[in-house]
RODO-2510 file (C-alpha; in nm, 4 decimals, decimal comma):
residues 288
     n   res          X          Y          Z
     1     m     1,6096    -0,6737     3,2503
     2     g     1,7662    -0,5663     2,9205
     3     s     1,7538    -0,7993     2,6231
     4     p     2,0655    -0,9762     2,4962
     5     d     2,1245    -0,7233     2,2182
     6     d     2,0659    -0,4275     2,4572
     7     t     1,7431    -0,3301     2,2800
     8     p     1,4964    -0,2309     2,5543
     9     p     1,2166    -0,4902     2,5603
    10     v     0,8619    -0,3852     2,4802
    11     i     0,7274    -0,6532     2,7143
    12     a     0,9185    -0,8117     3,0027
    13     f     0,7931    -1,0671     3,2582
    14     d     1,0203    -1,1247     3,5563
    15     d     0,9444    -1,4229     3,7842
    16     v     0,5667    -1,3773     3,7525
    17     h     0,3374    -1,5892     3,9710
    18     i    -0,0431    -1,5956     3,9743
    19     g    -0,2962    -1,8395     4,1115
    20     f    -0,6632    -1,8830     4,1935
    21     d    -0,8709    -2,0997     4,4258
    22     e    -0,7759    -2,4127     4,2322
    23     g    -0,4060    -2,3402     4,2784
    24     e    -0,1123    -2,1618     4,1189
    25     v    -0,1343    -2,1337     3,7396
    26     l     0,1832    -1,9429     3,6502
    27     r     0,4807    -2,0406     3,8624
    28     g     0,7545    -1,7893     3,8036
    29     i     0,7606    -1,7230     3,4284
    30     s     1,0179    -1,4855     3,2803
    31     f     1,0550    -1,3735     2,9180
    32     q     1,1013    -1,0643     2,7002
    33     v     0,9610    -0,9353     2,3707
    34     v     1,1751    -0,6875     2,1783
    35     p     1,0435    -0,4238     1,9328
    36     r     0,8705    -0,5712     1,6244
    37     e     0,9205    -0,9261     1,7470
    38     t     0,6305    -1,1719     1,7448
    39     k     0,6502    -1,3973     2,0511
    40     v     0,4306    -1,7045     2,0115
    41     l     0,2901    -1,8632     2,3301
    42     v     0,2326    -2,2365     2,2901
    43     g     0,1027    -2,4911     2,5372
    44     e    -0,1828    -2,7236     2,6221
    45     t    -0,5157    -2,5925     2,7493
    46     g    -0,4795    -2,4634     3,1044
    47     t    -0,1077    -2,3855     3,0868
    48     g    -0,1674    -2,0104     3,1192
    49     k    -0,1446    -1,8702     2,7638
    50     t    -0,4542    -1,6493     2,7830
    51     l    -0,3660    -1,5592     3,1418
    52     t    -0,0268    -1,4371     3,0246
    53     l    -0,1929    -1,2154     2,7612
    54     k    -0,4316    -1,0673     3,0196
    55     l    -0,1402    -0,9911     3,2495
    56     a     0,0452    -0,8178     2,9653
    57     a    -0,2677    -0,6100     2,8950
    58     g    -0,3014    -0,5036     3,2565
    59     l    -0,6349    -0,6841     3,2876
    60     l    -0,5041    -0,8893     3,5803
    61     r    -0,2405    -0,8343     3,8453
    62     p     0,0159    -1,1024     3,9325
    63     d     0,0509    -1,2315     4,2874
    64     s     0,4237    -1,1611     4,2659
    65     g     0,6920    -1,0687     4,0143
    66     r     0,7182    -0,7700     3,7786
    67     i     0,5659    -0,6963     3,4402
    68     l     0,7092    -0,4130     3,2319
    69     v     0,5257    -0,3038     2,9170
    70     l     0,6311    -0,0037     2,7094
    71     g     0,8771     0,0811     2,9861
    72     r     0,6133     0,0942     3,2600
    73     d     0,5809    -0,1349     3,5598
    74     l     0,2226    -0,2611     3,5493
    75     t     0,2521    -0,4117     3,8951
    76     a     0,3088    -0,0646     4,0436
    77     m     0,0278     0,1156     3,8588
    78     s    -0,3047     0,2248     4,0054
    79     e    -0,6360     0,1165     3,8498
    80     d    -0,6765     0,4579     3,6896
    81     e    -0,3261     0,4355     3,5428
    82     l    -0,3975     0,0857     3,4134
    83     l    -0,7180     0,2068     3,2497
    84     g    -0,5192     0,4587     3,0473
    85     f    -0,2478     0,2036     2,9702
    86     r    -0,4951    -0,0492     2,8273
    87     r    -0,5876     0,2015     2,5572
    88     e    -0,2347     0,1693     2,4222
    89     v    -0,2574    -0,2079     2,3698
    90     g    -0,4658    -0,3909     2,1101
    91     f    -0,6269    -0,7189     2,2211
    92     v    -0,7785    -0,9699     1,9760
    93     f    -0,9921    -1,2112     2,1773
    94     q    -1,0369    -1,5709     2,0641
    95     e    -1,4103    -1,5385     1,9964
    96     g    -1,3919    -1,1795     1,8757
    97     a    -1,5794    -1,0469     2,1854
    98     l    -1,7909    -0,8108     1,9743
    99     f    -2,1007    -0,6329     2,1043
   100     d    -2,3899    -0,8256     1,9461
   101     s    -2,6288    -0,5283     1,9502
   102     l    -2,3911    -0,2882     1,7763
   103     p    -2,3103    -0,2798     1,4038
   104     v    -1,9554    -0,3353     1,2867
   105     a    -1,8790     0,0370     1,2662
   106     e    -1,9799     0,0973     1,6284
   107     n    -1,7870    -0,2070     1,7492
   108     v    -1,4692    -0,0768     1,5879
   109     a    -1,5329     0,2803     1,7043
   110     y    -1,6070     0,1871     2,0661
   111     r    -1,2665     0,2698     2,2143
   112     l    -1,2359     0,5915     2,0138
   113     r    -1,5705     0,7105     2,1466
   114     e    -1,4603     0,6318     2,5019
   115     d    -1,1539     0,8480     2,4411
   116     g    -1,3633     1,1385     2,3132
   117     v    -1,2158     1,1389     1,9626
   118     d    -1,3833     1,3807     1,7178
   119     e    -1,6664     1,2172     1,5197
   120     e    -1,5151     1,3031     1,1816
   121     e    -1,1855     1,1415     1,2821
   122     i    -1,3689     0,8388     1,4222
   123     e    -1,5385     0,7729     1,0894
   124     e    -1,2113     0,8108     0,9008
   125     r    -1,0173     0,5784     1,1328
   126     v    -1,2950     0,3174     1,1481
   127     r    -1,3067     0,2999     0,7690
   128     e    -0,9259     0,2869     0,7547
   129     a    -0,9173    -0,0060     1,0006
   130     l    -1,1971    -0,1953     0,8224
   131     r    -1,0321    -0,1342     0,4863
   132     f    -0,7100    -0,2796     0,6281
   133     v    -0,8877    -0,6076     0,7187
   134     e    -1,0934    -0,5960     0,3943
   135     m    -1,4242    -0,5585     0,5789
   136     e    -1,5362    -0,2085     0,4796
   137     d    -1,8372    -0,3507     0,2936
   138     a    -1,9660    -0,4938     0,6240
   139     i    -1,9564    -0,1601     0,8074
   140     d    -2,3345    -0,1539     0,8755
   141     k    -2,3817    -0,5239     0,9482
   142     l    -2,4420    -0,6796     1,2904
   143     p    -2,2004    -0,9464     1,4250
   144     s    -2,4748    -1,2098     1,3899
   145     e    -2,4683    -1,1534     1,0129
   146     l    -2,0966    -1,2355     0,9887
   147     s    -1,9078    -1,5640     0,9657
   148     g    -1,6582    -1,6608     1,2356
   149     g    -1,3663    -1,5498     1,0205
   150     m    -1,5321    -1,2162     0,9449
   151     r    -1,5949    -1,1524     1,3148
   152     r    -1,2289    -1,2265     1,3834
   153     r    -1,1272    -0,9727     1,1196
   154     v    -1,3545    -0,7101     1,2761
   155     s    -1,1906    -0,7870     1,6102
   156     i    -0,8505    -0,7173     1,4530
   157     a    -0,9843    -0,3903     1,3110
   158     r    -1,1082    -0,2890     1,6556
   159     a    -0,7694    -0,3739     1,8067
   160     l    -0,5738    -0,1631     1,5577
   161     v    -0,8087     0,1357     1,5262
   162     s    -0,6221     0,3160     1,8062
   163     r    -0,2913     0,2430     1,6277
   164     p    -0,1304     0,0565     1,9203
   165     p     0,2400    -0,0364     1,9229
   166     i     0,1507    -0,3776     2,0713
   167     v    -0,1204    -0,6253     1,9731
   168     l    -0,2068    -0,9318     2,1831
   169     y    -0,3726    -1,2201     1,9948
   170     d    -0,5579    -1,4945     2,1820
   171     s    -0,5731    -1,7987     1,9495
   172     p    -0,6696    -1,5847     1,6462
   173     t    -0,7214    -1,8845     1,4134
   174     a    -0,8950    -2,1196     1,6594
   175     g    -1,2067    -2,2823     1,5201
   176     l    -1,1526    -2,1472     1,1677
   177     d    -1,1207    -2,3494     0,8504
   178     p    -0,7711    -2,3586     0,6933
   179     v    -0,8452    -2,1015     0,4218
   180     t    -0,9943    -1,8522     0,6684
   181     a    -0,7072    -1,9147     0,9107
   182     q    -0,4616    -1,8262     0,6331
   183     t    -0,6483    -1,4979     0,5817
   184     i    -0,6065    -1,4103     0,9506
   185     i    -0,2352    -1,4963     0,9415
   186     r    -0,1971    -1,2773     0,6331
   187     l    -0,3541    -0,9861     0,8218
   188     i    -0,1215    -1,0379     1,1179
   189     l     0,1789    -1,0411     0,8823
   190     r     0,0529    -0,7280     0,7092
   191     l     0,0071    -0,5451     1,0395
   192     r     0,3557    -0,6493     1,1547
   193     d     0,5362    -0,5672     0,8319
   194     t     0,3627    -0,2437     0,7343
   195     q     0,3092    -0,0870     1,0779
   196     g     0,5913    -0,2372     1,2827
   197     v     0,3606    -0,3809     1,5474
   198     t     0,5060    -0,5926     1,8274
   199     a     0,2923    -0,8979     1,9046
   200     l     0,2335    -1,1593     2,1713
   201     l     0,0279    -1,4422     2,0185
   202     a    -0,1189    -1,7492     2,1869
   203     t    -0,1948    -2,0626     1,9871
   204     h    -0,2307    -2,4406     2,0204
   205     r    -0,0637    -2,5205     1,6888
   206     l     0,2821    -2,4309     1,5679
   207     q     0,1970    -2,4503     1,1978
   208     d     0,0223    -2,1127     1,2058
   209     a     0,3118    -1,9638     1,3986
   210     f     0,5685    -2,1025     1,1528
   211     a     0,3921    -1,9079     0,8777
   212     l     0,4783    -1,5896     1,0679
   213     a     0,8444    -1,6949     1,0766
   214     n     0,8664    -1,8094     0,7146
   215     f     0,6731    -1,5366     0,5351
   216     r     0,6476    -1,1589     0,5223
   217     f     0,4012    -0,9161     0,3671
   218     d     0,5335    -0,7237     0,0686
   219     p     0,3368    -0,3954     0,0480
   220     r     0,4626    -0,3296    -0,3049
   221     a     0,3207    -0,6573    -0,4330
   222     n     0,0310    -0,6500    -0,1823
   223     r     0,0842    -1,0156    -0,1025
   224     v     0,2615    -1,2557     0,1308
   225     i     0,5966    -1,3875     0,0090
   226     p     0,8636    -1,6191     0,1560
   227     v     1,1269    -1,4625     0,3773
   228     g     1,4326    -1,3703     0,1696
   229     r     1,5084    -1,4754    -0,1846
   230     d     1,3763    -1,8262    -0,2528
   231     g     1,2452    -1,8260     0,1042
   232     q     1,5923    -1,8145     0,2577
   233     g     1,7043    -1,5805     0,5339
   234     i     1,9963    -1,5322     0,7701
   235     s     1,9085    -1,5627     1,1387
   236     l     1,9887    -1,2551     1,3459
   237     g     1,8601    -1,3902     1,6760
   238     q     1,5945    -1,1878     1,8585
   239     g     1,6249    -0,8887     1,6293
   240     g     1,4961    -1,0507     1,3126
   241     v     1,6036    -1,2136     0,9897
   242     e     1,8295    -1,0390     0,7409
   243     s     1,7335    -1,0993     0,3788
   244     r     1,7590    -0,9307     0,0416
   245     r     1,4842    -0,8310    -0,1963
   246     p     1,5293    -0,9136    -0,5636
   247     d     1,6622    -0,5584    -0,6138
   248     s     1,9338    -0,6398    -0,3535
   249     d     1,8122    -0,3823    -0,0969
   250     l     1,8847    -0,5035     0,2541
   251     e     1,5863    -0,5516     0,4804
   252     i     1,5282    -0,6800     0,8304
   253     v     1,2377    -0,9197     0,8674
   254     p     1,1007    -0,9137     1,2246
   255     a     1,1779    -1,2200     1,4340
   256     t     0,9233    -1,4834     1,5320
   257     n     1,0250    -1,6703     1,8456
   258     f     0,8477    -1,9280     2,0567
   259     l     0,7763    -1,9683     2,4263
   260     v     0,6285    -2,3022     2,5324
   261     l     0,4472    -2,3202     2,8668
   262     r     0,4081    -2,6398     3,0673
   263     h     0,2788    -2,6841     3,4226
   264     g     0,2814    -2,3079     3,4702
   265     t     0,6485    -2,2626     3,3855
   266     v     0,8503    -2,1750     3,0756
   267     y     0,9385    -2,5113     2,9235
   268     f     1,1132    -2,3850     2,6099
   269     q     1,2216    -2,0579     2,4474
   270     g     1,3718    -2,0394     2,0979
   271     d     1,3110    -2,0144     1,7258
   272     q     1,1419    -2,2603     1,4884
   273     r     1,4697    -2,4260     1,3912
   274     a     1,5325    -2,5252     1,7526
   275     i     1,1832    -2,6745     1,7729
   276     l     1,2136    -2,8679     1,4475
   277     e     1,5566    -3,0047     1,5384
   278     s     1,4620    -3,0964     1,8954
   279     p     1,3840    -3,4621     1,9758
   280     d     1,1590    -3,3490     2,2628
   281     t     0,8251    -3,5312     2,2336
   282     y     0,6333    -3,2553     2,4165
   283     l     0,7405    -2,9980     2,1575
   284     k     0,6696    -3,2328     1,8668
   285     r     0,3074    -3,2847     1,9731
   286     f     0,2214    -2,9252     1,8743
   287     l     0,3324    -2,9925     1,5161
   288     v     0,0474    -3,2367     1,4598
***
């Protein structure tokens, strides 16, 4: 199940099926995510986006098919093995899924405490993660004291505190106003471009996902800028986009590709250009 450019995939689904009492939800989906790529899952409600994320995190087992993540076959792992594996994957839930009774610091530190990390290191890493999402000032607050966007940022901090190579985002901008949604996208770009994180991201709207394809985070300027000079880049397929900084140094901007689900199957796979140029009315509806 190697990728087209022979780079071993970080995530690979091979003919995955899963269903519940109401019937089969995923009907044989196959796709791959290569290192540093952001794969965006798009589809209407009920098409299996969140389900796909939970399968990739080892939170659910498929009825059939194989799922390889970080070179390991999740479908062949025991529950104890899956428990250890889940600590290597960051998961940002749509509603944040924070513990209401715990302050921000304890929410972010929860996984580190489970792993028995030294208290001094916990404090340092919690502050580092909160500083990254610009929420260090809220370290002692309860989730009820935070806005929806702030809770989402704390959820991102909790996902990255263990420094995972993969982060799974379940509709990270859902229900947020446009300005707050832009802040979340900026954080996702920053995490991708400064830490090389591979991501699987579910969303209802392609506009947010296009921002991931068209912009990158410049750590030197500490801001988001268009891909390449004057926003232009050269497509390199799955591997990324080749562009040049103003000082002419070559860089590789990680690729953002799209996977559209429909009726439990993969309806479309490709980049944003293919979506924009397609006359397909089902794809166009997500641009609204």
